[in-house]
C-alpha positions in Angstrom: 10.5 21.1 -40.5 9.0 24.6 -40.3 5.3 24.8 -40.3 3.3 27.8 -41.6 1.2 30.1 -39.5 -1.9 28.1 -40.3 -0.5 25.3 -38.2 -3.0 23.5 -35.8 -0.2 22.7 -33.3 -0.8 25.8 -31.2 -4.5 26.1 -31.6 -5.0 25.2 -27.9 -3.6 28.6 -26.9 -6.5 30.5 -28.3 -8.9 28.2 -26.5 -7.4 29.0 -23.1 -9.4 31.3 -20.7 -7.3 34.0 -19.1 -8.5 34.5 -15.5 -8.4 37.8 -13.6 -4.7 38.6 -12.8 -2.9 38.3 -9.5 -0.3 41.0 -8.9 2.7 41.7 -6.7 5.6 44.0 -7.0 4.8 44.9 -10.6 4.4 41.3 -11.8 1.0 40.1 -13.1 0.0 36.4 -13.4 -3.1 35.5 -15.3 -4.2 32.0 -14.5 -4.9 29.9 -17.7 -7.7 27.4 -17.8 -8.7 25.1 -20.7 -11.5 22.7 -21.3 -10.9 19.3 -19.7 -9.7 16.7 -22.2 -11.9 13.6 -22.6 -10.5 11.0 -22.2 -7.7 12.4 -20.0 -4.1 11.4 -20.7 -2.7 9.7 -17.5 1.0 9.9 -16.5 3.1 10.1 -13.4 5.6 12.7 -12.5 9.2 11.7 -11.9 8.7 12.0 -8.1 5.6 9.8 -8.2 7.3 7.2 -10.2 10.4 7.4 -8.0 8.3 6.8 -4.9 6.6 3.8 -6.7 10.1 2.4 -7.5 9.4 2.3 -11.3 12.0 4.9 -12.5 15.7 5.1 -12.0 18.5 7.5 -13.1 22.0 6.3 -13.9 25.2 7.9 -15.3 26.7 6.2 -18.4 30.5 6.6 -18.8 31.8 5.8 -22.3 34.7 7.1 -24.4 35.6 9.7 -21.8 32.1 11.2 -21.8 29.4 11.0 -19.2 25.7 11.0 -20.0 22.5 10.4 -18.1 20.2 7.5 -18.7 16.5 7.2 -17.5 14.8 3.9 -17.1 11.1 3.4 -16.7 10.2 -0.2 -15.5 6.5 0.6 -14.9 3.4 0.6 -17.0 2.7 4.4 -16.7 4.1 7.2 -18.8 6.5 9.4 -16.7 6.7 13.2 -17.2 9.9 15.1 -16.5 9.8 18.9 -17.2 12.6 21.0 -18.6 14.7 22.3 -15.7 14.1 19.3 -13.4 17.2 18.5 -11.3 18.1 14.8 -11.2 20.5 13.0 -9.0 22.4 10.2 -10.8 25.7 8.7 -9.9 28.2 11.2 -8.7 26.3 14.5 -9.1 23.2 16.4 -10.0 22.0 17.1 -13.5 19.6 19.6 -15.0 17.2 18.4 -17.7 17.4 20.5 -20.9 14.1 19.4 -22.5 10.8 18.2 -21.3 10.3 14.4 -21.6 7.6 11.8 -21.6 9.2 8.5 -20.8 7.2 5.6 -22.2 6.3 2.4 -20.3 9.2 0.0 -20.1 11.4 2.5 -21.9 15.1 3.4 -21.4 16.6 6.5 -23.0 19.5 8.9 -22.8 18.3 12.2 -21.3 19.2 15.6 -22.8 20.8 16.8 -19.5 23.8 18.8 -18.4 25.6 18.8 -15.0 23.8 21.1 -12.7 25.5 24.3 -11.6 27.3 23.9 -8.3 25.7 25.3 -5.1 22.1 25.2 -3.8 19.1 25.4 -6.0 17.8 29.0 -6.5 15.6 30.2 -3.7 12.4 32.1 -4.3 12.9 34.1 -1.1 13.4 37.4 -3.0 10.8 36.7 -5.6 7.4 38.5 -5.8 4.9 37.0 -3.3 2.3 35.6 -5.6 0.3 32.5 -5.0 -0.3 30.1 -7.8 -3.7 30.9 -9.5 -6.4 28.4 -8.5 -8.2 26.1 -10.9 -5.4 26.7 -13.6 -3.0 24.6 -15.5 -0.9 27.5 -16.6 -0.1 31.2 -16.2 0.6 34.2 -18.5 3.1 36.6 -16.9 3.3 40.3 -17.6 5.3 43.3 -16.3 4.9 47.0 -17.1 2.1 46.3 -19.6 4.0 43.7 -21.6 3.8 39.9 -21.6 7.1 38.4 -20.3 6.2 34.7 -20.7 3.8 31.8 -20.3 4.0 28.4 -18.7 1.4 25.6 -19.3 1.0 22.1 -18.0 -1.4 19.3 -18.6 -2.3 19.0 -14.9 -3.2 21.6 -12.3 -1.0 20.1 -9.6 2.1 20.5 -11.8 1.6 24.2 -12.0 1.5 24.4 -8.2 4.7 22.3 -7.9 6.6 24.5 -10.4 5.3 27.8 -9.1 8.2 28.8 -6.8 10.7 28.2 -9.6 8.6 30.1 -12.1 8.2 33.1 -9.8 11.9 33.2 -8.9 12.9 33.1 -12.6 10.6 36.1 -13.3 11.6 38.3 -10.4 12.9 41.8 -11.4 12.1 45.4 -11.5 9.7 47.3 -13.6 10.8 50.2 -15.8 10.9 53.6 -14.2 8.3 54.9 -16.7 4.9 53.6 -15.5 2.6 51.9 -18.0 -0.9 50.6 -17.7 -1.1 47.0 -16.5 -2.5 44.3 -18.9 -6.2 43.5 -18.7 -7.9 40.1 -19.3 -8.8 41.3 -22.8 -5.2 42.0 -23.5 -4.2 38.6 -22.3 -6.8 36.9 -24.4 -5.6 38.8 -27.5 -2.0 37.8 -26.8 -3.0 34.1 -26.6 -4.9 34.4 -29.9 -1.9 36.0 -31.7 0.5 33.4 -30.1 -1.6 30.5 -31.4 -0.5 31.6 -35.0 3.2 31.5 -34.3 5.5 29.5 -36.6 6.7 26.2 -35.2 9.3 23.6 -36.0 9.0 20.0 -35.1 12.3 18.9 -33.5 13.4 15.4 -32.4 11.8 14.3 -29.1 13.9 12.2 -26.8 10.7 10.4 -25.6 7.1 10.1 -26.6 5.0 12.9 -28.1 5.9 15.8 -30.3 8.6 18.3 -29.3 7.9 21.7 -30.9 10.1 24.7 -31.2 8.1 28.0 -31.3 9.1 31.4 -32.8 6.6 34.2 -32.5 6.7 38.0 -32.8 8.6 39.0 -29.7 8.7 35.6 -28.0 10.1 32.1 -28.4 9.8 28.8 -26.6 9.0 25.2 -26.8 6.2 22.7 -26.2 5.8 19.0 -25.6 2.5 17.7 -27.0 0.9 14.3 -26.8 -2.1 13.5 -29.1 -2.2 17.3 -29.9 -2.7 18.1 -26.2 -0.1 20.2 -24.3 1.9 18.4 -21.7 4.3 21.3 -21.1 4.6 24.7 -22.8 7.2 27.4 -22.1 7.2 30.7 -23.8 9.4 33.7 -23.0 9.8 37.2 -24.3 12.9 37.7 -26.5 15.6 39.7 -24.7 
């Protein structure tokens, strides 16, 4: 289902406050802060549920194919972001879509075998600290937005920060351009809130939304109209 530009699904983007940018090696990161939700949506991360012993990962072998199964035996929702590396059975898997696993729920995860070798290292990435008091960040290089990441909790941004920075390492064009200002970031968020969206099947709870905007694309996982995880990237 494709929804028109009047959709309310992305209205939360225009309500975000873009904080003054951090900058290193040509990469800008604007912290994103939204109004606290009342009441808050409570969920555990996969690591938290794993330590509590309420979530497990198993490989399912059937008809010559192998798939990954997630089981939540606890009473809390469990959040797993896209890109999470999971160990199950004989190897490691990479999650292809963000998931909210419901209490006492078992589901087949949209995952693929992880690439062999060690996980990417942020050693060569720009040395930027995660912005404080933020649940997300808008990234820019050479005067253009390169992407956005947004979570429902501040601690999740800090956990994901090394991987986010590593994935956005690169060089700026030889021709210098003015960096983005806070007003530019706010204007981009306002424009992005009107992007066309398509509701796609969600493997767990919440709404899974595919996003197509002018010059960018991405996806979002929403619960009760609130963002749990949003990823937007400039089109290459």
